[in-house]
C-alpha positions in Angstrom: 57.8 76.0 79.4 56.9 74.7 75.9 59.0 71.2 75.4 60.6 72.8 71.9 62.0 75.7 73.7 63.2 73.5 76.3 65.0 70.8 73.6 66.0 73.9 71.5 68.2 75.7 74.6 69.4 72.4 75.8 71.0 72.0 71.9 72.3 75.1 72.3 74.0 74.8 75.6 75.3 71.4 74.5 76.2 72.9 70.8 78.4 76.0 72.7 80.3 73.4 75.1 81.5 70.9 72.0 82.6 74.3 70.5 84.4 75.7 73.5 86.4 72.1 73.7 86.6 72.4 69.8 88.2 76.2 70.2 90.2 75.2 73.4 92.3 72.3 71.3 92.9 75.5 68.4 95.0 77.0 71.3 96.9 74.1 72.6 101.0 74.4 71.5 103.9 72.5 72.2 106.0 75.3 73.0 107.8 74.7 76.1 107.8 76.3 78.9 110.2 79.0 80.5 112.6 76.3 82.9 112.1 79.2 85.5 108.4 79.1 85.5 106.5 78.1 88.2 104.5 75.5 85.5 107.8 73.2 85.9 107.9 72.9 89.5 103.7 71.6 89.1 104.8 69.3 86.6 107.6 68.0 88.9 105.1 67.8 92.3 102.4 65.9 89.8 105.1 63.3 88.7 106.1 62.8 92.1 102.7 62.3 93.4 101.9 60.2 90.6 104.7 57.7 91.0 105.3 57.8 94.8 102.2 59.4 96.6 104.7 62.4 97.5 104.5 65.6 97.2 108.0 66.8 96.2 109.9 69.7 94.2 112.9 67.2 93.6 114.2 67.8 90.6 115.9 64.1 90.5 113.7 60.8 89.7 113.7 59.2 93.0 111.6 55.8 94.4 111.8 58.2 98.2 111.7 62.1 96.9 111.9 64.2 100.0 108.7 66.0 100.9 108.6 69.7 100.4 105.9 72.2 101.2 106.5 75.7 99.0 104.1 75.3 97.2 100.4 74.4 97.1 99.3 70.6 96.5 95.8 71.0 95.1 97.1 71.7 91.6 100.0 69.2 91.0 97.5 66.6 92.5 95.0 67.7 89.9 98.0 67.4 87.2 98.8 63.4 88.8 95.4 62.9 87.7 96.0 63.6 84.6 99.1 61.5 84.2 99.6 58.1 82.6 102.5 55.6 82.7 103.1 56.3 78.8 103.0 59.8 79.0 105.6 59.8 81.9 108.1 57.3 80.5 111.6 58.4 79.7 111.0 61.5 81.6 114.1 64.1 82.3 112.7 66.3 85.4 115.4 68.4 84.7 114.2 68.9 81.5 110.4 68.8 82.0 110.0 72.1 80.7 110.8 70.9 76.9 109.1 67.5 77.1 106.9 68.1 74.5 105.0 64.9 75.2 104.4 65.6 78.6 102.9 69.3 77.7 100.8 68.7 74.8 98.8 65.8 77.1 98.5 68.1 80.0 97.3 70.9 77.8 95.0 69.0 76.1 93.9 67.4 79.3 93.0 70.7 80.5 90.6 72.1 77.8 87.6 70.8 80.1 88.2 73.4 82.6 87.1 76.3 79.9 83.7 74.3 79.7 83.5 74.1 83.4 84.1 77.2 84.2 81.7 78.3 81.6 79.1 75.7 82.5 79.6 76.8 86.4 78.8 80.7 85.0 75.7 79.4 83.6 74.2 77.6 86.8 75.5 80.3 89.0 73.7 83.6 86.9 70.4 81.3 86.1 70.3 80.4 90.1 70.2 84.3 90.9 68.5 85.7 87.3 66.2 82.6 86.2 67.3 84.2 82.9 68.2 81.8 80.3 69.7 84.3 77.8 72.1 86.1 80.3 72.7 82.4 82.0 73.5 81.5 78.3 76.1 84.8 77.9 77.9 83.9 81.0 78.6 80.4 79.3 79.6 82.0 76.4 82.0 84.7 77.7 83.6 82.4 80.4 83.8 79.7 77.7 85.8 81.7 74.8 87.4 84.0 77.4 90.9 85.1 75.8 92.3 84.6 79.1 91.1 81.2 80.1 92.0 79.7 76.8 95.4 81.1 76.2 95.8 79.9 80.0 95.8 76.6 79.2 99.3 76.4 77.9 100.8 77.7 81.2 100.2 74.8 83.4 99.9 77.6 86.1 97.4 77.4 89.2 95.0 80.3 88.0 93.5 78.1 85.4 91.7 75.5 88.0 91.4 78.2 90.5 88.8 79.9 88.5 86.0 77.3 88.5 87.0 76.7 91.8 85.9 79.9 93.1 82.5 79.8 90.8 82.0 76.1 93.1 82.3 78.0 96.0 80.5 80.7 95.3 77.6 78.0 93.9 77.5 76.4 97.3 77.9 79.0 99.4 75.4 81.3 97.9 72.5 78.2 98.5 73.9 77.6 102.2 73.1 80.9 103.5 70.2 82.0 101.2 67.0 82.4 103.9 64.7 80.5 101.1 67.2 77.2 101.4 65.5 74.4 103.7 67.5 73.0 106.9 68.0 69.7 105.4 69.7 70.8 102.3 71.9 74.1 104.2 73.2 71.2 106.2 74.8 69.6 102.4 75.5 72.9 101.5 77.3 74.1 104.2 79.6 70.8 103.8 79.9 71.3 100.3 80.8 74.5 100.5 83.2 74.1 103.3 84.9 71.5 100.6 84.5 73.7 98.2 86.8 76.7 100.3 89.4 74.2 100.9 90.1 73.0 97.6 90.5 76.6 96.5 92.8 77.7 100.0 94.9 74.3 98.7 95.3 75.9 95.1 95.5 79.6 96.4 96.7 79.7 99.9 96.1 83.1 100.1 92.2 82.6 100.3 93.1 80.7 103.5 92.0 84.3 105.5 88.8 84.7 103.6 87.9 82.5 106.4 87.3 85.4 108.2 84.7 86.9 106.7 82.9 83.9 105.3 82.5 83.3 109.0 81.2 86.8 109.5 78.9 86.6 106.3 77.6 83.5 107.4 76.2 85.0 111.1 74.9 88.1 109.1 72.8 86.0 106.8 71.5 83.1 109.6 71.6 84.7 113.0 67.6 85.1 112.6 67.5 81.2 112.5 67.5 78.8 115.3 70.7 79.2 117.2 70.8 75.0 116.8 70.2 75.3 113.0 72.8 77.8 112.9 75.5 76.1 115.2 75.1 72.8 113.4 75.6 74.3 109.9 78.6 76.4 111.2 80.0 73.0 112.8 79.3 71.1 108.9 81.2 73.6 107.2 84.3 73.9 109.2 84.6 70.4 109.8 84.2 69.7 105.7 86.5 72.8 105.4 89.0 71.7 108.3 89.6 67.8 107.2 91.5 68.3 103.8 93.0 71.3 104.7 93.7 70.7 108.3 95.7 67.3 107.0 97.4 69.3 104.6 98.6 71.8 107.5 99.3 69.5 110.0 101.6 67.3 107.8 103.7 70.8 107.4 103.5 71.3 110.9 104.9 67.7 111.6 107.3 67.8 109.2 108.6 71.4 108.8 107.7 72.6 111.8 105.5 75.5 110.5 101.3 75.3 110.9 100.7 76.8 107.5 100.2 75.6 103.6 103.2 76.8 102.3 106.3 78.4 103.4 106.5 81.1 100.7 104.2 83.4 101.6 107.0 85.4 103.7 109.0 85.7 100.2 106.0 87.1 98.0 105.8 90.2 101.0 109.7 90.3 100.5 109.2 91.3 97.2 106.0 93.5 97.4 108.4 95.5 100.4 111.2 96.1 97.9 108.4 97.8 95.4 107.3 100.3 98.5 110.8 102.0 97.9 109.2 103.3 94.3 110.0 107.3 94.2 107.5 109.3 93.1 108.5 109.2 89.0 108.5 105.4 89.5 104.9 105.7 90.7 103.5 107.7 88.4 105.0 105.8 85.7 104.2 102.6 86.9 100.4 103.6 85.8 101.4 103.6 82.2 103.7 100.8 82.4 101.8 98.3 84.2 98.7 99.4 81.4 98.9 96.7 78.7 97.9 99.7 76.1 100.0 100.6 72.9 98.7 104.0 73.9 100.1 103.9 77.4 103.3 102.7 76.1 103.7 105.4 73.5 102.7 108.0 76.4 105.1 106.6 78.7 108.2 106.9 76.2 107.0 110.2 75.3 107.4 110.9 79.0 109.9 109.0 80.5 112.0 108.5 77.3 113.0 105.9 74.9 115.2 103.3 77.1 112.9 104.1 80.3 112.4 100.6 80.8 115.5 98.7 79.4 118.3 101.2 80.3 120.0 100.1 83.2 119.9 103.8 84.6 116.2 104.4 82.9 113.7 106.5 84.7 111.3 103.4 85.4 114.1 100.6 85.0 113.5 99.5 88.6 110.0 98.5 87.9 111.4 95.6 85.1 111.3 92.6 86.6 114.6 91.4 84.1 116.6 94.1 85.7 119.1 92.7 88.3 118.9 96.2 90.3 115.0 96.1 90.1 112.6 95.9 93.1 111.6 92.4 91.6 115.3 90.8 91.7 116.1 93.1 95.0 113.2 91.1 96.7 114.1 88.0 95.7 117.5 88.3 97.7 115.4 88.3 100.6 114.1 85.1 100.0 114.4 81.8 102.9 112.8 78.7 102.9 114.2 78.1 106.6 111.3 78.3 109.1 113.8 79.1 111.7 115.1 82.3 109.4 112.8 85.7 109.8 112.6 86.9 106.6 110.4 83.1 105.8 107.5 84.4 108.5 105.5 87.0 107.4 105.0 88.7 110.3 108.1 90.5 109.8 107.2 91.8 106.8 103.8 92.8 108.0 105.9 94.9 110.4 108.1 96.6 107.9 104.8 97.6 106.1 103.2 99.0 109.5 106.6 101.5 109.4 105.3 103.1 106.6 101.5 102.3 106.1 100.7 105.8 104.0 103.2 104.6 101.6 102.0 101.1 101.5 98.4 102.1 101.1 99.9 105.0 98.2 102.0 101.8 96.5 98.9 99.4 97.0 96.7 101.9 94.1 99.2 101.4 91.5 99.7 97.6 92.0 95.8 97.2 92.4 95.5 98.9 89.1 98.3 96.2 87.7 96.4 93.3 89.1 93.0 93.7 87.5 94.1 94.3 84.0 93.8 90.9 83.0 90.5 90.0 80.9 91.5 90.7 77.1 87.9 89.8 75.5 86.7 86.5 73.8 87.6 84.0 70.8 85.7 81.5 69.1 87.7 80.1 66.7 85.4 77.3 65.8 83.5 76.6 63.9 84.2 80.3 63.1 86.3 82.9 63.8 84.9 85.8 66.3 87.5 87.6 68.1 86.8 90.8 70.6 89.7 92.0 72.6 91.0 94.9 74.7 93.0 95.0 78.2 91.9 97.8 79.7 88.2 98.2 77.9 87.3 94.5 79.2 89.0 94.6 82.2 88.0 97.9 83.7 83.9 96.8 82.8 84.7 93.7 84.1 85.9 95.2 87.1 83.2 98.1 87.6 80.5 95.2 87.3 82.4 93.5 90.4 82.6 96.3 92.5 78.7 97.5 91.7 77.6 94.3 92.6 79.5 93.8 95.8 78.3 97.1 96.9 74.8 96.9 95.8 74.5 94.0 98.3 76.3 95.5 100.8 73.9 98.7 100.5 70.8 97.1 100.0 72.2 94.4 102.9 71.6 91.2 100.5 74.2 89.4 102.6 73.7 86.3 100.7 74.5 88.2 97.4 77.9 89.0 98.7 78.7 84.9 98.3 78.9 85.7 94.7 81.7 88.5 94.6 83.4 87.8 97.8 86.1 85.6 96.4 87.3 88.1 93.3 86.9 91.4 95.8 89.1 89.7 98.5 91.9 87.9 96.0 92.4 91.4 94.3 92.5 93.3 97.5 94.8 90.8 99.3 97.1 90.9 95.6 97.0 94.6 95.7 97.9 95.1 99.5 100.4 92.0 100.1 102.6 90.6 96.5 103.8 92.5 93.3 100.8 91.2 91.7 101.7 90.4 88.2 98.1 90.5 86.2 98.1 86.7 86.4 97.5 86.8 90.2 94.3 88.1 89.8 93.3 85.7 87.1 90.8 83.8 89.2 88.6 86.4 89.7 88.0 86.7 86.1 84.8 84.0 86.2 83.1 85.9 89.2 83.6 88.9 87.3 82.0 88.5 84.2 78.9 86.7 86.1 78.7 90.0 88.4 79.4 92.4 85.3 76.1 89.9 83.6 73.7 90.4 86.9 74.5 94.0 87.5 73.3 94.4 83.7 70.4 92.0 83.9 69.1 93.8 87.3 69.5 97.2 85.2 67.3 96.1 82.3 64.7 94.4 84.6 65.0 96.4 87.8 61.2 97.7 87.6 59.7 94.0 87.7 62.0 93.5 90.5 61.0 96.3 92.6 57.7 94.9 92.1 58.2 91.5 92.9 60.1 92.7 95.9 
């Protein structure tokens, strides 16, 4: 390649990354958080880890706070790395959601996650397509993604989960690719195991993805030497188990539960209540959970202007703020006591199995709700470009992900599943076992954009690709 072309492309990527930081900085605000948000717990846990080395949700400053296991430790640990003594001085944990100094510092410190996400998307697309311009488009669409940039201010786990999922896909793709040399395969296996551990410690729902990861390993590597397969598997499991297993052993020792968190049953309890939707609520939920003015207008025409706001409205129970709604009723089942069957996942799984058809049917609108999180792109510096449409963008990205996933299966290109598997798994699990607010699926947006661009690249270059094959 011409040296001038290489320099031009390198400068273009560098300038784009700088613009991502510049644009991301424009999204940061000092708005206080809602006191009940999970972000408050993340900040409290980060504070305790920074000051005492203990993962705790204790809302009082203490030299020896009691350890807890309600939430995953990964993201609070990451936040603790961003803290310093000046930021946490004179802090009140009860009012941590109002501490503008702390909020501004953490939000400013998270801008780099958008840039890292874009760079990882660029790498993943280039590894498969060898197309600079499609890879660059991935950098642009991820780095300036509206949802990722807006999420900087939430301090929620989803923000770090997006790049971690892409990082896992990069390492796992190289680990199971047949062309990878044995000595490098071992390295990528170890890195993939470590990356998956980081994903699980930020999003416990990914723990059960291990079943599919091991199956994918066998499908792609069964033809190689059995000794190399066994070594690859051992390296992956060891690198995964050291961080993840260490945390689970800690929870078993302190709380008697060999789990990542103790809230899995509580999440499923809320979903159990949503399974009680009647026919009117079921069909109305598609409109209520579609973030589009036209959908809301149609909903009000069909079910009345007060269908959500009035306590007796036809769709009132879908309103999370309604004391008699499904969300609030689900919270009444919550328990953090390991001895209480409500805190366990098995009880609620058995409840789902009592009415399997109803559970599957309800999973359709809840799954629909979970994919509508991508709003488009926004470049605010050095000039303004905004393109957004929640439904259109989200559906396009989801279709791109789905096409890439099924193409990999039908063509038996198993190694490509390393790219789409994490997002497909996440959206499936959210749809089947949670009440699935839109941010739950946000970590999948990086993978969706990558897969959509790869599908587009394949369509435009299919004749050339077929000749090469």
